[in-house]
Steps between C-alpha positions, in 0.01 A plus 500: 500500500561139584244216514514516874350856472183375321200292585250321266146632550194346322259775390225576254633724239256704278632563137358565162417213281730649236786483746440124570449424119832680442671281761357185360593598130848599598556182711381290194743694276793445736444115567364393164276194462631158579498197250122478546424860451449568871643784690664392834499821717349578822330838440397532861856471611601742233236753609640467853855553388416798286292677773771423758780643271287807431450573872865443576627719216242768535550573860176363658658548842502877463136478371389308807686739738277788385181475704328714222496193274287289728126477453254592776505193733147406621354150580342498158827580305687231717293215367 
């Protein structure tokens, strides 16, 4: 898949607090602290990258093709 075959979509994603805590902890471990002891990593961008990679690698396209995976769409659920 090339970059031309993808599009960036901004969405609200629900995940466990444990998953987010793990991402933050691993990001800190990977970058380490700077000279002042601060960690310079954008965890929001990292979450976006991790979710995007997961969706691409785990065949999200096949998942969305299956209409059985969709919730019942009503005016209430569309808000």
